[in-house]
GUSEMAR-963338 format. One record per residue (C-alpha): y, z, x. Coordinates in steps of 0.001 Angstrom, whole numbers, plus 500000, padded with zeros to 6 digits. Each point is the difference from the previous one (the first is absolute). Layout:
# residues N
YZX
...
This chain:
# residues 567
500000500000500000
503642499595500967
501573503387500646
503490498812500966
501801496702499827
503257499377501851
502146496907499439
503127499074501949
502363497052499521
497662498060497736
501680497997497200
502259502477498136
498530503084501676
502107501671502658
497550502750500781
497491501890497899
496855502054500502
497405500655497329
497166502517499931
497256498732497729
497365502231498526
496287499368499545
498962498359496753
502655498413497812
503567499331501138
502280498203497528
503290498287500794
502444499372497186
503551498780499744
502165497404498402
499286496311500515
501544498834503266
500225503478501477
497808498957502938
496511501189499118
498502496861501535
501400501011503392
497341502712500229
497327497368499286
501454497758502659
499936502828502529
496334500716499253
499161496317500298
501562499958503470
497826502942501044
496946498094498799
500855497092502285
501829497900497411
502388497221500908
503509501141500862
503215498231498991
502982500310502318
502409500102497043
498350503254498894
502014501831502687
502936501816498411
503329498251500378
501821501254503097
496827501400501638
498127498458502885
496590501394499165
498002501331497059
497368502707500522
497076501041497826
497861502923501110
497235501932498287
497712502892500755
496481499455498649
497510502781499376
496670498419501023
497751502965499199
498453498162497036
499625496740501944
497260500498502603
499425496241500189
503657499456500946
499823502720502632
496857498382501408
501785496629500165
502945501620501757
497761501797502493
498184496749500782
503364498429500841
500946502920502241
502413501846497679
499717503788499945
500852501780496739
501006503660500098
499599502140496898
499296496875497923
503648498897500275
500700496334500748
503591498830500536
500638496346499177
503339498382500820
501394496527499367
503378498633501040
501777496804499040
503020498657501881
502707497821498532
498948497330502491
496624499881498252
497925501878502589
497514502430498526
498033502663501855
497351502530499058
498813503329501383
496807501828499234
499674503589501150
502902499423502391
498451496868501537
501575496570499669
497498497710498235
499949496460498598
501104499746496366
496542498669499228
498486503343500994
501811501679497095
498584497393497651
496480500425501397
500049503785499644
502252500684497012
500283496905497789
496943500890497965
500835503713500003
503489499536498546
499381497932496875
503155498740498327
499877498605496481
503235498297499060
501137496938498152
500966498277503219
497660501227502722
496561498455500560
497243502559499735
496908500546502078
498115500304496718
500724496337499300
498231498796503140
496419498847499375
498705501767503107
501457503317498796
498551499466496524
496637499425501640
500221503201501996
501029501985496919
497025498647498081
497647500802502875
501376503523500334
499759500499496239
496345498943500104
499290502049503140
499206496749501804
501929500693503201
496871500280502164
498542496772498598
503264498150500592
500195501317503557
496470498752500732
500948496534498787
503270499916501961
498338501220503205
497115497579499504
502344497039499620
501917501034503126
496748500210501963
498838496609498722
503281498416501038
499751501585503443
496471498610500410
501107496582498757
502785499910502577
497584500821502821
497391497527498741
502637497278499760
501242500752503486
496494499942501464
499171496741498251
503255498353501036
499340501008503590
496341498938500008
500548496572501623
502310501342502669
497656502936500512
497059497629500576
501982497996502557
501026503162501773
496452501352500001
498676496763501585
502667500105502680
499268503632500808
496280499212500192
500735497229502527
502107502352502122
497378502740499991
497227497502500846
502028498458502838
500585503380501614
496427501181499417
498638496774501532
501888500772503208
498194503361500256
502887501497501918
499355502907502339
503058501796501313
498493500687503442
498737496421500329
503425498579499170
501660502253502526
497604498762502784
500119496268499207
503050499189502095
498632501716503115
496567498380499613
501596496615499479
501951500373503246
496821500823501949
498064497075498534
502771497461500600
500372501036503685
496335500879500658
499497497634502984
503147501129501799
499292503672499312
496452499619501331
501073498060503106
502970502088501022
498324503345499277
497158498944502334
502497498911502619
501754503384499738
496659501770500449
499291497895503116
503410500845501383
499043503622499766
496385499823501157
500175496950502235
497953496853499976
496446500405501410
500056496425501179
503065500663502160
499361503207502011
502952499266502200
502301500501496966
499275503541498763
501345501184496608
502436502730499227
497213502577499595
498641499436503535
503425499897501575
500983503199498242
496807501579501353
500839498866503533
503491501480499662
498496503264498802
497677500291502967
502883499400502438
502125502711498398
497033502403500084
499718499461503774
503733500518500458
499806503184497931
497873501498502762
503016499562502236
502536501002497344
498591502134497147
503063499215497850
498476496534499360
496960501490498253
501515499790496461
500779496308500535
496414499385501037
498782501689496811
502339497862497868
498732496823501600
496420501039499168
501070500546496380
501807496631499874
496947498203501376
497796501605497356
502461499025497184
500232496409501355
496235499775500116
499726501160496333
502782497596499014
498235497102501652
496780500891498169
501849500126496627
501582496615500653
496594498519500795
498571501393496737
503030498691498055
499677496525501542
496265499871499331
500608501149496389
502475497245499163
498343497141498140
501444496665499068
498981499830496283
501585497094498079
498171500962496809
501349503543500064
503490498676500762
499766497693497013
498926502936497778
502843502206501213
502576497274499475
498668499422496481
500315503697499203
503561500061501365
500966497009497881
498404501637496965
501955503192500556
503248498080500547
499500498176496701
499455503277498156
502903501645501818
502414497343498806
498906500572496387
499187503651499651
501425502184502772
500866500383503664
497053502214500919
496341500239499095
500740503282498232
502709498328497870
497699497107499101
497213502343498912
502478502076497948
501180496813498291
496388499181499201
499428503404498362
503161499671497873
499028496526498869
496516501201499076
501515502878498017
502359497707498108
497140497637499239
497957502862498589
502957501043497817
500365496454498683
496332499909499158
500514503311498202
502691498383497861
497397497801498388
497909503051499257
503119501745498627
500714497032497740
496491500073498585
500221503745499416
503445499721498380
498788497372497549
497077502236499035
502278503030499612
502494498025497943
497307498849497574
498918503592499423
503608501233499698
500848497229497520
497234501195497721
501121503624500260
503604499159499156
498907497855497054
498016502936498604
502924502391500517
502356497561498273
497635499656497045
499838503777499639
503801500214500174
500298497301497323
497729501946497645
502038503138500516
503279498150499431
498779498469496763
499130503420498639
503218501625501254
502151497150498631
498700500518496467
500654503733500115
503439499794501636
501220497205497718
499061501998496934
501780503151501198
503050498105501230
500427498067496746
499911503220497985
502574501573502302
502290496954499822
499828499862496199
500985503649499891
503322499064501634
501619497928497207
497894496950500728
497662500444497087
498739496407499942
499670499618503728
496823498721501588
498883500806503509
497100498447501840
498600500008503507
498724496623501090
497539499499502824
500454496482501267
497615498518502586
501609500069503403
499658496954502217
497810500993502910
500903498517503379
497475497464501238
496860501656501284
500809503451498573
498291501573496975
503295501107498410
503701500543500589
501304502798502217
500003502634497236
497149498768497828
498773497174497823
502874500220497531
503712500604499720
501291502625497586
502846499136497657
501676502277497449
500999497995496910
502317500937497169
501369498807496682
502698501857498079
499638498220496652
497075499101497760
499007496352500018
501130499496503588
497515499653502790
499926502507502784
501783498993503191
499921501231503549
501906503273500193
502092498693502878
501378497320497651
501200502429497317
503748499416499698
501189503049498063
501114502787502277
499622502567497229
496451498935499250
499146499936503666
501296503535500501
497932501339497125
496892498128501098
500464501450503447
500407503468498508
496897499620497820
497853498750502872
501226502702502311
499142502593497385
496488498639499575
499596499865503771
502086503042500781
497321501663502097
499713496869502112
502237500291503033
501141503504499061
503058501194501863
502017496790499694
503682499831499166
500395498014496758
503463498771499113
500761498724496494
503229498183499286
500842500031496279
496361500171498895
501460500812496574
501558496560499451
499615498952496357
498380503168498695
501088503128498216
498912502694497590
496377501033500085
499195497400502652
502563501609502277
498240503316499503
496738498312500959
501532498446503121
501274503435500966
496515501469499568
498461497248502111
502522500631502757
499180503691499828
496296499221500381
500697497736502966
502124502724501571
496904502182500264
498609497611502639
503115498321501450
503657500623500668
501954498068497357
503596498786500278
501104498569496678
503318498391499054
500348500288496250
502434499683497081
497767501859497547
500619503693499329
496313500486499121
499049499039503567
502898501821501642
498897503177498240
496539500003501605
499115502890502277
501273499366503521
503172499480502029
502971498248498371
502644498114502015
503177498469498620
501525496921501614
503779499919499715
502615497475500974
503413501278501028
502893499413502344
500846501614503312
503259499122501706
500313496913497868
496459498755500675
497090499833497576
497102502200500978
496609500869498586
498679503527500149
496760501542498829
499766503658499030
497093502114498896
500669501557496621
499590503606499092
498803501088496551
503411499865498278
501016496709501639
496646498563499026
500527500856496340
503371498262500081
498599496894501675
497109499681497556
502444500567497118
502164497181501376
496971497724500211
498985500870496440
503401499901498317
502419498068502157
503236501184501586
500915502361497159
497795503007500472
499728502391497118
498073503149499402
497512497889498070
499334497723502967
499710503013502313
497581501602497546
497977496794500005
500032499975503804
498760503585500158
497249499130497536
498899497082502145
499859502199503076
498082502670498127
497564497436498611
499369498512503440
499107503481501244
497395500429497296
502256501848497557
500258503115502158
């Protein structure tokens, strides 16, 4: 419910603040006093369209602010929490501003939000019934939800809606997989070629690292063999030329000479020892060179194999990576991608199977929902017609039509079921019922809205229902009945009602009078809450005109007493 409403610089309002009570709140006043300004302010809070010319003349900005008590609206609090808004003590502050330049802004709980957020959260919780404002009740989707809630079909509807969403999600994935099938096949073949080419090479990291060195030995085998043998001969000497000793023998001769001299000079002994060590090292070196030379083979076949392997590696390196490790890593990635592509075909087959099963489940859920709607439509239409006829529309007819909904291709039904729900109405006998949204009379529409809300008053409990001149074209006993209906609605909702009928104004609840006056030469609208005496005078004015007499006051007191049950 709305606890407080503050309006600044809107139309004829300079500044006013209202404290509404729970249940019924009536607003009365002379025609043109500005009662519709309050409706306009509430529409702005519900995300309605703002008009720049609504800003009061001379002001730069209009402000509408309200404090909502959300204690009876757990669903709203859950929606707010999901969006990150924290509510303390069930108090939600909603603010809307409108500049003369046409810019409009909205705040929710102190946070700047898009105007659309107000509409998403509050539009269907502040229901305005007026002769000029379009009503949520007139929208087919809202009529459908009301029927489903009336028939306790919410769970069935949710199963259908979720099922359709899941089918569409599967269809999108199936379509994508099928569209990509040709490209996927080409890609899979290419990856298979790459993997096979690398596997055929049978790369070994250690082998690749040794290829260059082995290739060098094989290319220069003859020279290596020849010159290594020559080096060994230089060290050991050539047996066929004893007159030309090698380095080993000459080093030995030098060692023996130094040993002899060391007998004369002991300080030469370390040099003699070093020469012995050098001779031994030269002898070992000569032996190693001989073994190396004898181990070198001139092998054209092996050279050809090594060169082939090098060329193979170079070809792979240019395509897949600079090193053997990089090439092998590329191979593993390609194999993984190929496996994933092959899995896509399996996924497609599984999706098609799942979709077939899901299609059947949704079709069954939709059929169950249709049966429930048919039963609920009969019951609700009967109750609603009786309620409408009780509000000075004695010959009215009310029906609920269930028209087949066009199902999108491939789906068992539309998003919310196999049918659309349409409330239909006729005010006069002999005339066919028409879609409620096409009813032209504002007075009839207000009473139909009132009747339906009364029948469905426990649906969406905790809403704020605003009625603008719901009493148009009625009076007498019917006015009493309208007042009773509003009182019944007020047990489940907060009601704000603009009325010209004293029978309605006298109903139990808060009474506000809208007055037009002048301040410093400017027309202003003010709204005041009436006490008991002021209320009697206002109801007397409504019942008897400007000239109030004791008789009209007595009538007003009687109306108030009657509305309170005669106490």
